[in-house]
C-alpha positions, 0 to 999 in steps of 0.5 A: 237130561233124562226122561223118566216115564211112569207106567200106568200101574196100580196104586199098590204096585204092578198087581193092579193097573187102574192107576199110573206111577205118578198118581195114587189114584186116577189114570192120568199118565205122565213122564218124568225126566231125571238123571243119575242121583247125586248132590254137588261135590264141587261144580265143574269149571266148564267154559260157556258155549257159544250160541251161534257156533254150531251148525247142523249137518245131515244125520249119519244114518238115513234110517234115523234121520234128522227129522225123526219123530216122537221119541219123547212126548213129555205130557201130563194132565197139566202141561208139557214141559221142557228144559230150561236155558240156564245162565250158568255153563252146563254139562251136556245132557240135552233136554227132550223139549225146551222151555222158551225164555225171554232171552235168545233161544239156543237151538237143539244143536247147541251143547247145554252142558247140563250134567254137573260133577255130582256126589251123594251127600251123607243122608239122614234116615228118610223113613223109607220102607225097607224092601229089597230091590226088584231083581231077576230070578236066579236058580236056587237049586239044581234041576230034577228033570233034566232028561225030560226037558231035553226031550222038549228043548234043543240048544245049538251052541253059540259061537263067536260069529253066530248066535246059538239056536233054541227049539222049545215045544212046551205048549199045552204041557200044563206046567205049574209054577214049580215045574216051570222053575225046574225047567228054567233052572235046566235051561239056565244050565244049558245056556251057560254051557252053550254060550261064549264068554259074557262080553266077547260078543260085544264090540268096543262100539256096543254092537251086541246082538242076540246070543241065542235065536229061536223061530218060536217059543210057545208056552201057551196053555200052561198054568205057571202064572206070573211067578213062572213067567218072571223066571222065563223072562229072566232067563231070556233076558240074561242070555239075550234070547230072541225069537220071531214068535213068543206065544203066551196064550190062554195062561190066565196072565194079568197086568202084573205079568206085563211088567216082566214081559216089558222088561224083557222086550226093552232090554236090548237095542234090537227088538227080541220079539216080532210077534207077541201073542197074548190072546185069551188072558186076563189083561186089561186096557190099562195093562196094554197101555202100560206095555205100550208106554214101555215100548214107546221112546225105545230105540228098538221100536218100531223094529227095522225089518232088514229084509224089506227095509221098513220099520215094523210095529210089534205084532200084538194079538190081544183077542179074548182079554177083558177089553170091551169097546169102551175100554178100547176107545179109552185106550186109544185116547190115552195113547193119543195124549202120549203121542204113541201111535198104534196100527189097527191092522189094515189090509196091507198089514202083517207081522212083517209089513205095516202100512205106516211105513208107506205113510212116512216114506220109509222113515222111522215112525212112532207106531209101535204095535199092531193091535190085532183083533182088539179094537172095533174095525171102525175105530179111528187110528191113532195119529202117526208121526215121525219118531223124534219130532217132539225133540226138534219141535218148538217150545210149548212153555214160555218161561218169563223168569230168565231176566238179567242177573238170573242164575237159574230159573224158577221150578214149576209144578207139572202136576199136583193132587192131594198126595203127590206132586211132580215138579220141574227142576231147572238146572242150577238147583242142587238136590242136597238139603243143606242149610234149609230153614224150616221157618221159611214156610211160616213167612208171609207170601210176599216174603216167600216170593222175595226169597225165591227171587233171591235164590234165582240170582244167587251165585252158589247152588240153591237146594231144591228142598228150599223151594219145596219148603216155601212152595208146599210147606206153607200149604195145609195138607203137606206135612212131608214137605215140612219134614227134613227127615223125609227130605221135604218130600223129595223122593229122588234126585237130579244132578246140579246141572241136570234139569227135569221133573221130580216126584214129591210126596206131600203126605206120608201116603204119597211119599211111600207110594212114589218111593215104591214106584222107584223101588219096583222099577215102574219108572222108565229112564230115557236120556238125550245127550250131546256127545263128542264125535260122530256115532257111527251106528244108528243104534247100539247097546253097551253092557260093560259092568261099572265099578263104583268102589273108588267113587263110593269111598270118596277116593275118586271122582269117577267110576270105572268100566271093570269086569268086577263091577255091577252089570250096567246096560245102556241102549242108544240111538243116534238122532242127528250130527252137528258141526262147529263151523269155526273148529270143525268139531262134530257132535252127535245128539244121542237118545239113550234108554238105560235098563240099569241105573248105575252111578254115572252110567251114561257118562262112563259108557259113552266115554268107553264107546269113544263119545264122551258127553260135551261139557263133561270135564270128568269123563273127557280124556282129551285135554283139548276138548276139555279146554274148549 
């Protein structure tokens, strides 16, 4: 299953940062779980997993040990939830946090076959705003000042064995947006000339690494603004450019610019920047919270310093921004609620060293940034913990709905206000609004509860829209939840056997707001999956394109890795390995952050890497594994 995590953004997009992505007003941060979209085409025939057949063994990499911590803290203002234990067989995306049921609890070592065979149904017009998806900047015209740029920038070609090298000296050049566009056009041309084929530097096992390195990229003192920064970050992302120091000081950048910076910082399995200088800009504490929420849970943060063997947070100077003592303390409290730790820079701390590593015995921790010269020196530091502790923690929600004869658990409300709601969809509920009767909303309370009890014991999949209609449609002020054309308020989808939170728009305002958050990529997508075999690398990435042609025209049930496909990026880290004592089969618990959201992306990428998801009958090529 997946965790989608809305970033604390403004109510109308990235321009403002005083609200979060799940709530049209207020500042309560949340995380959402989700998976690739789709309604059921036909359910998989997967054998039931034994509750006592798996035994944990030590993780393959000491740096990413079994007791890693704080990978995914799924918290909202209302509660912290986790995945259900469905009575039906489920393909294997492992939930981050489990819901305790009245029946025997399966351990995190077991395969909970969550990811069902899913296919989008034919959809009616939902009335969603017709707006283009956010995409990276691309050059539209040739550069006019190539000779001038070559005087300030030099590029050493990339080889199949070593990355290229870049030197840029443009600090204080007073570049405006139009000039920056011309520079980025020239830089794109030069990088394309000096790089090898797009995928030749990636192994079968997803180890890519940077294509170009720079010791320092300094653009301080320029005035190209948010549009110029978008162009720069797009080029750096497209050509996998990493740098020790990225200086963007005194440029008048606001919270909106952090969206593009965050996307660049989180697009690789290795942190592309060690020091990010954002001093003397117009960044608020909510913008900083947004940026740190992007880095939290990411496999690349904190970064491993290969020279010292320590995990070092991002060095983040922020002095000179409009962040006073009160807003700084509020920021620290918000980070604490999200289980995100930052270092307030002790005497031993530097850009290449952090005192947090000593406190965790060198193991990977959840401290993701040095907030240098931001908070008062007497501020209490945020709590430090191990990287993946919430994944292996005890359940925090006790669900009593798992009774004899129950086929699925009852959905839960995580968060609700006057415009939107966040619900938790257990496995076994399908996101296809078929055979939903609007008249159910007018039933008496006792009859509605009886309906829900019937659905929980029903053998065939039940539309989650039916529960939305019965739960919200009977309440005043929820017109969207009565509208089949708006899918009863459901904004996005989860596969049948995937559990996780879903955003629901109760009103037209809330529906459009939630849809904008998805369209503008304000939701981060993190997954936990149990896969076959031992993943050798502690972390890695897969960038092979995915072709969905056969899947889209219904001629095939799967997607394919193909050079003719659309770009797809999956970043992963291995957390723990397990072994079946009866068969000797070994499995790996993997955390993934997907940068793109292609159909069946994780399933296709993990199969291509040789580690298909446990219980995935479509993407497991080995007949013996399918029959287990």
